[in-house]
PANU-804453 format. One line per field, with one value per residue: residue number from 1; x, y, z of N, C-alpha, C in turn; residue in one letter. Coordinates in steps of 0.001 Angstrom, whole numbers, plus 500000, padded with zeros to 6 digits. Layout:
REM residues N
n NUM;...
n_px X;...
n_py Y;...
n_pz Z;...
ca_px X;...
ca_py Y;...
ca_pz Z;...
c_px X;...
c_py Y;...
c_pz Z;...
res A;...
//
This chain:
REM residues 363
n 1;2;3;4;5;6;7;8;9;10;11;12;13;14;15;16;17;18;19;20;21;22;23;24;25;26;27;28;29;30;31;32;33;34;35;36;37;38;39;40;41;42;43;44;45;46;47;48;49;50;51;52;53;54;55;56;57;58;59;60;61;62;63;64;65;66;67;68;69;70;71;72;73;74;75;76;77;78;79;80;81;82;83;84;85;86;87;88;89;90;91;92;93;94;95;96;97;98;99;100;101;102;103;104;105;106;107;108;109;110;111;112;113;114;115;116;117;118;119;120;121;122;123;124;125;126;127;128;129;130;131;132;133;134;135;136;137;138;139;140;141;142;143;144;145;146;147;148;149;150;151;152;153;154;155;156;157;158;159;160;161;162;163;164;165;166;167;168;169;170;171;172;173;174;175;176;177;178;179;180;181;182;183;184;185;186;187;188;189;190;191;192;193;194;195;196;197;198;199;200;201;202;203;204;205;206;207;208;209;210;211;212;213;214;215;216;217;218;219;220;221;222;223;224;225;226;227;228;229;230;231;232;233;234;235;236;237;238;239;240;241;242;243;244;245;246;247;248;249;250;251;252;253;254;255;256;257;258;259;260;261;262;263;264;265;266;267;268;269;270;271;272;273;274;275;276;277;278;279;280;281;282;283;284;285;286;287;288;289;290;291;292;293;294;295;296;297;298;299;300;301;302;303;304;305;306;307;308;309;310;311;312;313;314;315;316;317;318;319;320;321;322;323;324;325;326;327;328;329;330;331;332;333;334;335;336;337;338;339;340;341;342;343;344;345;346;347;348;349;350;351;352;353;354;355;356;357;358;359;360;361;362;363
n_px 717296;716350;717490;717521;719841;721782;723930;722517;722034;721804;720113;719115;720323;723170;725218;727941;728364;727208;729062;731228;730077;729899;732603;733396;732830;734885;735909;737678;738637;736892;735844;733326;730766;729379;729041;727594;725278;724302;723842;721910;719822;719166;718286;716047;714120;713012;710230;709875;711770;713032;714724;717553;719828;723059;725356;727723;726903;724640;721665;719519;716469;714476;711187;709638;708854;710186;711680;714393;717004;719285;722404;723865;726842;728960;731724;731937;734164;737505;741043;743672;744228;746373;749737;751608;752456;750392;749199;746649;744827;742941;740780;738645;737006;738125;737562;738947;738418;736708;737450;737548;739102;740433;740356;739026;737889;738173;738199;735945;734000;732788;731553;729773;728164;726872;725386;723620;722239;720916;719372;717545;716278;715311;712417;710874;712478;713608;714614;714624;716404;719096;720749;723854;725725;728676;730928;734431;736165;738727;740591;741825;740483;738878;737449;735600;732688;730930;731438;730466;727716;727181;727463;725600;723196;722336;720169;719805;721589;720873;720755;720795;722842;725704;727034;729942;730912;733607;736477;736922;737513;735253;734830;733962;735204;736152;735957;738659;742018;743328;744505;747175;749044;752249;754532;757919;760481;763702;766290;768883;771821;772153;774527;777082;777587;780177;781598;780902;781424;780798;778134;775172;773834;770583;769213;770910;770708;768212;768559;768626;765970;764941;766390;765425;762755;763128;764206;762196;759909;756939;753841;751637;748357;745928;742536;739497;739526;740528;743481;745253;747503;750038;751602;754365;755696;757970;756729;757059;759632;761272;763291;765784;767052;768498;770874;773424;773468;773757;771293;768954;766686;764608;762042;760286;757599;755328;753493;751274;749724;747510;746450;742994;742801;743865;743397;743378;745040;746695;747989;749356;751098;752735;754177;755490;757157;758871;760160;761443;763076;762997;761374;758113;755044;751655;749592;747240;744556;742693;740513;740507;738345;736770;736126;733480;731945;730376;728015;724443;723295;725587;726598;724592;724863;727480;727076;725324;726904;728963;731757;734981;735568;737805;740450;740448;743042;743639;742485;739028;735718;734144;734925;733814;731090;731163;731861;729489;727973;727042;727231;729534;730754;733215;732585;732900;733285;736258;739877;741551;744260;744728;743721;744110;746225;748228;747262;744657;741847;738880;737143;734332;732666;733108;731805;729185;728768;728983;726731;724725;725026;724376;721796;720469;720661;719233;716722
n_py 946119;949240;952118;955439;956850;955144;954397;953795;950813;949821;947204;946329;947335;947443;944728;944944;947633;947618;946053;947856;949796;948352;947936;950468;950784;950722;947843;946339;943505;943417;945860;945841;946802;949081;948289;945910;947012;948417;946295;944800;946722;947070;944478;944199;945574;943808;942006;939255;937978;936619;938217;938160;938957;938707;940093;941348;939807;938904;937314;936136;934680;932699;931338;929117;926535;924708;921709;921512;923228;925811;927251;930386;931895;934453;936506;939644;941097;942404;941975;944019;947391;948327;949453;950581;953447;954693;952296;950293;948643;949523;951572;954289;952404;952203;952734;951415;951603;948719;947444;946928;948314;947860;947295;944203;943630;941144;939458;939590;941018;941162;938657;938931;940988;939626;937781;939575;940737;938503;937808;939915;939820;937210;936219;933973;931485;928268;926598;926798;929460;930410;933245;934134;936476;937270;938138;938732;936826;936934;936634;935013;931721;931492;933837;933898;934939;933197;930840;931665;931912;929249;928192;929695;929959;927477;926563;928459;927751;925406;923255;921794;922012;924065;927079;928831;932033;932668;933865;932253;932416;931913;929172;925947;925083;922398;921254;921888;922714;921916;923932;924856;926290;926721;927335;927146;926887;927968;927890;929651;931079;934156;936774;939324;940812;941364;939474;936956;934249;933510;933044;931418;931273;931689;932354;931535;928830;928310;927949;925346;924579;926201;925232;922595;923148;924529;922511;920694;918743;919503;917720;916506;915610;913337;913592;912239;912548;915110;917091;918085;920484;920652;922764;923872;926115;928532;931471;933670;935085;935628;937119;937808;940640;943040;945076;944479;942115;938667;936535;934817;933407;932320;932292;930558;930966;928786;927690;925254;923932;921531;918588;917490;914796;914258;914393;916746;915789;913911;915565;917300;915497;914883;917276;917511;915290;915999;918152;917081;917025;919689;922308;922441;924023;923836;926389;927068;925674;924332;922105;920605;920150;917516;917051;916088;916177;914410;914081;914482;917205;918788;917751;918480;921226;921562;920532;922457;924780;924007;924145;922531;921075;922202;921831;923445;925246;926944;927458;927562;928539;926437;924231;924463;924158;921577;920153;920370;918606;919456;919447;921381;923953;926108;929019;931765;935225;936553;936456;934367;934628;937300;938154;939913;941403;944310;945155;944490;943509;943247;942081;943613;942045;939489;939448;939849;937554;935504;936068;935572;932814;931643;932650;931390;928697;928682;929529
n_pz 542431;541175;539860;539055;538905;538065;535379;532179;530220;526891;525843;523468;521234;518991;519666;519797;520373;522877;524204;524300;525974;528376;528869;529503;532126;534822;536211;537778;539698;542725;542424;541259;541686;540537;537864;538248;539341;537087;535304;536725;536899;534180;533487;535068;533716;532005;531646;531406;532855;535909;538395;540471;543157;544636;546621;544422;542321;539779;538861;536382;535308;533091;533341;532039;531993;530385;528949;529294;531075;530615;531469;530965;531476;532854;533914;535648;536366;535786;535147;536674;535367;532586;533190;531616;529835;527216;526566;525044;526116;528139;530218;529438;526749;523302;519835;516823;513766;513019;515274;518716;521454;524753;528353;529236;526794;525485;527697;530009;528539;526067;525916;528098;527147;525069;526587;527914;525754;524712;526944;527056;524534;524016;524688;524570;524698;523390;525282;528832;530357;532402;533310;534382;536043;537435;540161;541023;539626;538643;540645;543666;544252;546536;546760;544777;543088;541821;543196;545668;545097;544613;547174;548712;547293;545909;544430;542454;540520;539305;536551;533223;531470;530787;529479;529354;528722;528062;526196;523092;520467;518997;518796;520189;523315;525165;528538;530899;531913;535163;537935;540113;542840;544357;547059;547154;549362;550376;552829;554595;556059;557578;556920;556886;553735;553029;554322;553216;553361;555883;555985;554606;551460;550701;548386;546341;546858;545894;543234;542232;542277;540232;538063;537870;537188;534794;533168;533065;531173;529860;529749;527163;527221;526241;526602;526447;523677;523230;523197;525900;526907;529294;531828;533808;535886;537300;538691;540297;542386;545457;548089;550601;552513;552530;550702;551561;552899;553294;552081;554150;553545;550879;548400;545920;543798;542287;539485;538416;535682;535003;533237;532810;533424;535814;539354;542128;544230;542927;541071;542795;544037;541890;541457;543900;543818;541720;542893;545064;548223;548767;550660;550226;549824;549213;548010;546731;544831;542127;540683;537393;534494;532852;529315;528392;526059;524694;525993;525887;525856;525534;523147;521334;521333;520331;517777;516792;516743;515027;514596;514958;518100;520705;523181;526439;527635;529779;533201;533842;534921;534074;535379;537925;537341;536304;538620;539950;538623;536204;532807;530900;528716;527182;525351;523452;522314;520747;521076;523186;523709;523816;526171;529224;528279;527313;524990;524596;522724;520640;517789;516319;514717;515710;518192;517396;515829;517735;519297;517372;516918;519434;519774;517658;518461;520857;520156
ca_px 717423;716215;717958;717671;721204;722670;724037;721666;722591;720856;720235;718487;721098;724279;725884;729316;728300;726949;730365;731975;729459;730304;734027;733597;732794;736101;735409;738757;738133;736667;735215;732288;729430;728717;728624;726516;724076;723796;723316;720655;718809;718747;717551;714741;713154;712544;709198;709901;712883;713087;716066;718006;721182;723811;726581;727844;726488;723255;721149;718203;715981;713143;710446;708664;708525;710797;712226;715805;717443;720655;723049;724858;727542;730115;732135;731904;735417;738676;742336;744016;744497;747791;750518;752522;751854;750018;748561;745287;743949;742609;739425;737521;737276;738307;737371;739845;737648;735766;738116;737302;740235;740237;740355;737796;737373;738026;738025;735128;732803;732088;730663;728716;727239;726058;724415;722604;721415;720038;718422;716496;715572;714687;711299;710304;713506;713212;715055;714717;717765;719554;721881;724618;726750;729265;732082;735648;736692;740141;741383;741891;739226;738064;736650;734761;731252;730225;731551;729551;726368;727099;727272;724466;721971;722550;718999;719944;722521;720406;720641;721187;724027;726161;727982;730697;731239;735009;736888;737370;737551;734031;734713;733656;736340;735626;736723;739736;743091;743330;745612;747567;750232;753084;755709;759080;761312;765036;766796;770329;772263;772480;775870;777452;778020;781637;782113;779871;781747;780253;776711;774721;772975;769339;768835;771710;770175;766989;768913;768284;764525;764750;766937;764474;761599;763565;764462;760985;759240;755505;753151;750380;747557;744658;741400;738241;739711;741131;744843;745478;748918;750322;752749;754846;756615;758162;756047;757604;760688;761650;764153;766769;766599;769219;771917;774708;773209;773550;769906;768755;765467;764153;760846;759887;756187;755243;752136;751142;748482;747527;745355;741871;742840;744407;742781;744286;746051;747658;748789;750259;752142;753644;755063;756341;758203;759842;760902;761778;764210;762730;760196;757085;753722;750612;748872;745956;744316;741356;740496;740078;737070;736816;735328;732064;731268;729459;726738;723455;723165;726829;726697;723670;725439;728619;726522;724733;727983;729531;733226;735636;735882;739202;740606;740717;744285;743554;741383;737847;734665;733480;735271;732814;729855;731421;731805;728078;727290;726462;728157;729766;731771;733575;732252;732728;733974;737587;741048;741995;745660;744760;743225;745051;747361;748139;746710;743428;740857;737974;736484;732885;732029;733205;730752;727910;728664;728704;725314;723906;725097;723611;720380;719947;720552;718232;715416
ca_py 947553;950076;953424;956341;957373;954140;954537;952815;949957;949512;945776;946013;947897;946630;944069;945450;948891;947240;945637;949073;950417;947572;948159;951805;950637;950116;946808;945485;942659;944173;947140;945480;947227;949973;947502;945019;947851;948689;945034;944494;947700;946770;943211;944348;946123;942695;941355;937803;937471;936718;938733;938062;939478;938379;940881;941914;938824;939076;936131;936339;933375;932484;930248;928755;925115;923933;920408;921691;924552;926115;928405;931187;932525;935290;937315;941084;941752;942316;942132;945443;948131;948407;950548;951105;954592;954474;950996;950414;947740;950213;952104;953744;951689;953002;952032;951635;950939;947717;946750;947590;948161;948228;946215;943417;943426;939706;938732;938941;941845;940770;937557;939455;941708;938616;937319;940597;940871;937332;937885;940877;939524;935881;936141;932626;930551;926858;926039;927799;929970;931161;934110;934361;937510;937140;938959;938142;935635;937108;936589;933674;930986;931665;935057;933791;935167;931974;929944;932146;931512;927795;927921;930398;929832;926394;926407;929362;927174;924112;923304;920582;922294;925438;927679;929936;932832;933067;933968;931014;932662;931444;927720;925329;924505;921479;921036;922850;922270;922343;924825;924934;927084;926271;928074;926311;927783;927553;928650;929747;931742;935545;937269;940528;940389;941469;938217;936035;932864;933250;932738;930468;932079;930973;932586;930600;927477;928153;927735;923986;924579;926805;924316;921490;923649;924835;921274;919865;918636;919397;916660;916711;914462;913213;913307;912158;912997;916435;917118;919146;920752;921061;923657;923959;927244;929554;932701;934764;934676;936727;936770;938809;941735;944279;944922;944070;940967;937364;936185;933569;932738;932649;931550;930515;930624;927877;927434;924023;923747;920084;918053;917050;913374;914193;915129;917648;915038;913329;916655;917770;914487;915006;918413;917205;914357;916751;919052;916367;917590;921084;922620;922842;924214;924188;927575;927235;924601;924196;920959;920836;919553;916680;917716;915717;916663;913398;914152;914971;918664;919314;917328;919274;922562;921443;920372;923731;925726;923497;924149;921410;921442;922248;921823;924719;925075;927668;927085;928422;928091;925196;923243;924566;923528;920142;919616;920335;917622;920138;919526;922786;924257;927503;929489;933206;936005;937084;935584;934243;935033;938743;938437;940443;942071;945761;945404;943696;944013;942282;942540;943721;940912;938295;939526;939661;936152;934717;936300;934899;931366;931281;932939;930323;927453;928813;929936
ca_pz 542604;540004;540327;537919;538879;537489;533921;531505;529186;525825;525576;522179;520144;518488;520788;519862;521120;524269;524738;524621;527148;529547;529093;530047;533581;535392;537121;538290;540786;543946;542073;540294;542116;539578;536712;538693;539448;535742;534766;537420;536506;532814;533447;535746;532768;531159;532459;531286;533654;537367;538651;541862;543340;545848;546511;543083;541331;539355;538185;535767;534855;532529;533997;531024;532097;529304;529357;529640;531523;530227;532095;530263;532594;532572;535060;535438;536736;534919;535807;536777;534150;532243;533790;530597;529136;525825;526357;524526;526848;529374;530334;528688;525511;522091;518564;515701;512731;513532;516376;519991;522350;526146;529332;529224;525441;525293;528968;529010;528420;524852;526291;528967;526267;524402;527585;528160;524548;524659;528049;526717;523283;523974;525634;524486;524224;523323;526555;529888;530445;533569;532975;535606;535943;538769;540516;541615;538957;538302;541871;544242;544167;547738;546631;543584;543201;541428;544344;546699;544685;544805;548603;549313;546501;544944;543559;541315;539557;538807;535094;532509;530652;530982;528537;529929;527543;527998;524794;522449;519023;518364;518722;521471;524016;526161;529755;531155;532788;536552;538272;541521;543118;545459;547486;547463;550170;550796;553978;554699;557273;557267;557244;556153;552401;552943;554883;552746;553753;557207;555863;553568;550603;550395;546989;545548;547071;545091;541836;541812;541993;538919;537061;537687;536453;533425;532421;533051;529880;530127;529017;526439;527654;525529;527481;525694;522304;523159;523711;526880;527167;530671;532018;535183;535781;538328;538286;541114;543316;546346;549215;550970;553372;552256;549700;552134;553778;552654;552411;554889;553082;549524;548035;544518;543589;541144;538988;537631;534927;534775;532423;533647;533784;537173;540439;542833;544988;541991;540516;543845;544215;540754;541701;545063;543385;540929;543775;546295;548934;549085;551469;549259;550416;548240;548479;546051;543871;541554;539781;536023;534101;531654;528277;528443;524853;524146;526696;524906;525751;524973;521747;520522;521191;519414;516427;516372;516441;513794;514557;515651;519495;521124;524642;527110;528373;531037;534096;533827;535826;533674;536403;539001;536871;536211;539981;540328;537787;535047;531674;530578;527723;526973;524006;523514;521283;521027;521145;524579;523823;524055;527517;530214;527651;527169;523656;524566;521782;520043;516575;516474;514054;516557;519202;516694;515408;518933;519623;516379;517127;520619;519546;516803;519236;521918;519629
c_px 717240;716490;718224;719089;722196;722733;723267;722440;721498;721040;719703;719230;722153;725047;727347;729360;728017;728241;731185;731414;729855;731770;734295;733374;734121;735654;736510;738228;738072;735967;734091;730933;728713;728230;727496;725208;723459;723187;721972;719533;718275;717895;716172;713704;712551;711519;709220;710994;712623;714531;716369;719438;721760;725148;726636;727641;725001;722846;719755;717756;714645;712504;709288;708267;709089;711415;713680;716032;718940;721158;723974;725539;728718;730453;732233;733254;736489;739938;742668;744360;745996;748466;751474;751849;751556;749370;747116;744305;743496;741140;739520;737970;737486;738076;738489;739227;736633;736345;737974;738431;739840;740212;738995;737246;737162;737673;737293;733839;732089;731103;729511;727697;726330;724997;723266;721685;720449;718965;717260;715641;714807;713592;710672;711358;713009;713618;714960;716178;717964;720804;722589;725740;727409;730559;733275;736074;738199;741061;741318;740503;738312;737142;735608;733284;730451;730295;730621;728105;726152;726837;725958;723141;722114;721382;719077;720776;722101;720179;721076;722485;724398;727143;728626;731257;732630;735456;737452;737525;736369;733959;734415;734935;735804;736552;737698;740805;742795;744516;745919;748851;750941;754086;756793;760123;762669;765467;768316;770715;772728;773913;776081;777999;779525;782326;781136;780134;781237;778763;776447;773635;771736;768903;769638;771162;768923;767294;768499;766788;764293;765283;765975;763243;761959;763681;763249;760331;757736;754837;751998;749556;746235;743569;740134;738367;740312;742503;745049;746971;749089;751457;753071;755955;756781;757509;756473;758721;761043;762532;765149;766178;767280;770347;773255;774562;773043;772163;769787;767461;765146;762968;760590;758405;756066;753789;752157;749764;748453;746272;744253;741774;743317;743492;743825;745386;747119;748562;749791;751412;753181;754651;756011;757453;759280;760733;761254;763060;764033;761463;759142;755733;752741;749784;747494;745797;742878;741410;740084;738723;737274;735869;733840;731282;730313;728121;725719;723387;724407;726943;725783;724213;726604;728127;725956;725805;728722;731045;733779;735995;737383;739279;740805;741953;744248;742418;740234;736799;733822;733777;734279;731502;730012;731326;730374;727296;726634;727485;728304;730871;732080;733220;732011;733536;735357;738649;741555;743447;745795;744296;744366;746218;747149;747522;745359;742397;739992;737375;734978;732178;732048;732105;729392;727712;728368;727240;724422;723880;724258;722126;719740;719714;719428;716834;714563
c_py 948237;951502;954304;956886;956393;954328;953427;952052;949662;948058;945387;946615;946919;946043;944500;946784;948622;946773;946854;949750;949680;947814;949520;951857;950026;949121;945816;944740;943432;945488;946911;946112;948087;949204;946546;945788;948083;947444;944702;945432;947402;945501;943334;945048;945043;941887;939836;937160;937637;937080;938681;938585;939011;939101;941552;940863;938989;937836;936450;935025;933500;931341;929851;927284;924267;922642;920517;923099;924689;927301;929067;932048;933361;936155;938781;941751;941578;942298;943625;946074;948169;949599;951179;952269;954264;953142;951181;949521;948330;950631;953619;953052;952675;952115;952390;950885;950008;946945;947585;947268;948550;947021;945519;943137;941943;938983;939595;939718;941668;939648;938015;940235;940744;938069;938311;940754;939699;937400;938810;940415;938214;935776;934759;931644;929112;926099;927135;928185;930693;931929;934483;935354;937606;937920;938092;936824;935712;937118;935182;933051;931223;932874;934971;934037;933947;930943;930348;931778;930014;927446;928490;930168;928702;926196;927332;928744;925798;924212;921973;920761;923747;925831;928865;930749;933449;933081;932662;931181;932011;929950;927182;924753;923672;921343;922158;922176;922675;923258;924748;925729;926544;927358;927047;927211;927152;928436;928631;930358;933149;935881;938570;940099;940552;940242;937099;934606;932509;932870;931655;931174;931291;931194;931680;929186;927228;927852;926342;923845;925088;925894;923158;921942;923960;923578;920359;919897;918464;918385;917223;915448;914459;912782;913387;912786;914373;916420;918339;919282;921250;922090;923737;924997;927985;930832;933912;934206;935879;936201;937885;939951;943062;943994;944502;942902;939708;936862;934843;932864;933216;931753;931674;930146;929887;927672;926191;923995;922296;919620;917487;915542;913188;914925;915980;916877;914457;914409;917174;916782;914575;916134;918116;916234;915095;917599;918386;916937;919049;921213;923215;922899;924585;925342;927734;926080;924639;923071;921380;920201;918728;917268;917385;916097;915648;913379;914867;916482;919275;918973;918156;920686;922541;921335;921685;924742;925314;923442;922962;921814;921382;922145;923236;924530;925777;927133;928063;927813;926958;924112;923278;923905;922015;919484;919536;919312;918231;920139;920978;922923;925750;927875;930984;933921;936447;936019;935550;934670;936538;939108;938889;941202;943581;946151;944703;944321;942876;942905;942556;942517;939663;938286;939273;938202;935238;934857;935538;933390;930935;931555;931836;929035;927527;929142;928730
c_pz 541266;540437;539115;537817;538259;535979;533215;530444;528172;525419;524200;520988;519653;519664;520893;520607;522607;524936;525154;525868;528430;529890;529716;531558;534015;536450;537466;539519;542099;543701;541058;540573;541089;538357;537080;538835;538074;535112;535413;536974;535109;532755;534093;534861;531873;531942;532400;532141;535144;537722;540142;541947;544662;545740;545159;542001;541058;538567;537659;535145;534142;533300;533101;531070;530987;529850;529799;530164;531230;531048;531079;531324;532122;533770;534677;535661;535676;535780;535883;535427;533861;532927;532790;529869;527680;525543;525915;525279;528163;529376;530229;527408;524360;520869;517594;514530;513365;514718;517649;520953;523772;527053;529340;527845;525148;526590;529982;528764;527088;525137;527155;528138;525526;525358;527750;526959;524418;525740;527716;525545;523299;525036;525649;523980;524244;524576;527604;530061;531776;533163;534278;535320;537320;538912;540919;540955;538791;539516;542453;544361;545364;547649;545519;543868;542799;542545;545469;546372;544901;546268;549136;548586;545476;543994;542343;540198;539064;537301;534517;531736;530870;529883;529237;528770;527611;526531;524243;520945;518313;518147;520104;522059;525173;527355;530022;531995;534229;536802;539755;541644;544358;545818;547827;548120;550473;551971;553988;556039;556900;557681;556480;554793;552192;553516;554541;553182;555139;557155;554840;552758;550167;548956;546067;545674;546261;543630;541359;541543;540578;537807;536812;536900;535003;532577;532344;531677;530115;529211;528194;526647;526896;526505;526640;524307;522143;523822;524612;527141;528595;530686;533499;535204;537094;537832;539117;541988;544180;547479;549472;551761;553059;551278;550236;553098;552932;553058;553119;554508;551673;549188;546541;544464;542266;540774;538107;537002;534471;534051;533315;533840;535214;538146;541142;543557;544067;541411;541543;544048;543101;540987;542864;544684;542594;541825;545107;546900;549303;549932;550541;549955;549313;548799;547853;545078;543396;540534;538381;535759;532844;530612;528301;527204;524237;524872;525815;524756;525123;523497;520852;520315;520222;517982;515906;515990;515179;513727;515335;517074;519771;522646;525174;527966;529723;531893;533913;534753;535266;534702;537558;538574;536780;537585;540500;539520;536567;533917;531242;529543;527770;525537;524074;522464;521719;521181;522583;524764;524076;525454;528415;529588;527593;525834;523501;523623;521251;518794;516793;515867;514922;517610;518561;516290;516583;519335;518658;516598;518331;520448;518687;517585;520262;521403;519225
res X;X;X;X;X;X;X;X;X;X;X;X;X;X;X;X;X;X;X;X;X;X;X;X;X;X;X;X;X;X;X;X;X;X;X;X;X;X;X;X;X;X;X;X;X;X;X;X;X;X;X;X;X;X;X;X;X;X;X;X;X;X;X;X;X;X;X;X;X;X;X;X;X;X;X;X;X;X;X;X;X;X;X;X;X;X;X;X;X;X;X;X;X;X;X;X;X;X;X;X;X;X;X;X;X;X;X;X;X;X;X;X;X;X;X;X;X;X;X;X;X;X;X;X;X;X;X;X;X;X;X;X;X;X;X;X;X;X;X;X;X;X;X;X;X;X;X;X;X;X;X;X;X;X;X;X;X;X;X;X;X;X;X;X;X;X;X;X;X;X;X;X;X;X;X;X;X;X;X;X;X;X;X;X;X;X;X;X;X;X;X;X;X;X;X;X;X;X;X;X;X;X;X;X;X;X;X;X;X;X;X;X;X;X;X;X;X;X;X;X;X;X;X;X;X;X;X;X;X;X;X;X;X;X;X;X;X;X;X;X;X;X;X;X;X;X;X;X;X;X;X;X;X;X;X;X;X;X;X;X;X;X;X;X;X;X;X;X;X;X;X;X;X;X;X;X;X;X;X;X;X;X;X;X;X;X;X;X;X;X;X;X;X;X;X;X;X;X;X;X;X;X;X;X;X;X;X;X;X;X;X;X;X;X;X;X;X;X;X;X;X;X;X;X;X;X;X;X;X;X;X;X;X;X;X;X;X;X;X;X;X;X;X;X;X;X;X;X;X;X;X;X;X;X;X;X;X;X;X;X;X;X;X
//
């Protein structure tokens, strides 16, 4: 789609300014259409690219007959905007000297800007490149735009190696932890709170779940030379019906981030053993990805970047590429610790340096 009404993006200017332009599109998950329109419109001005679209995901490809094909991937959506008055991690973006503030600064519109700048400038890359811009990453896995492309257009994702431009502070992060969520439920018997002895308090019964999680010692697991730190935490709790009723049900939501030496079944069994005796239901799961940094394409990229590789503690879509048999790493501008915060920001130099590193490797 090419539409004069769609705000234009300058793909040939300063990549830091392009980052700001992307951030000025509010694209909280489910609201990516305007940004996807702008990305598609800009890419269709590049005659060396074949551009396709599915929903709010846009894919652009070179077709030069190179010996290798590389994927550069990034998501267009962000988490919801801050609700605290005066927060700087919001929309539109703002500059403070050389630092760019706003939602998506690190996660991950700096990376998307790098993709777009490379897509426009590299008319004759040394490797064929597929640029993937997808929707619905910051929500449950079933809604993922990348997952939808995998199901509907698997040929669009064929490649020898993939780089996901999630924030890594400019170093290569190999693999990623897996993630899963559970609901652990306790039941009791309702009663008037003035006659509490007539009931059984389900919220009180959940205390043992919280104690077990509090006392749990998370492991650090070495996988192919990288140390992956695990975590197992209660992330939400709810129960009760009124201020004068003894609650007859309570639920604790639990998130387990597990090292990529484990599959989903093994990780689930670990949590169930820890919480034995409770009603535990798994509600979501996504496998991790082993680093694979010794594979030829990955090794050449690590050598080109030059920094010591690190593990990725959070789950990212490198796991999806890994499941497709495509070695993949995380490499992007910005500090991942700032992602989703009310103070989200990125240094202009970090975005420029990421662009320079990838341009050098692909040229």
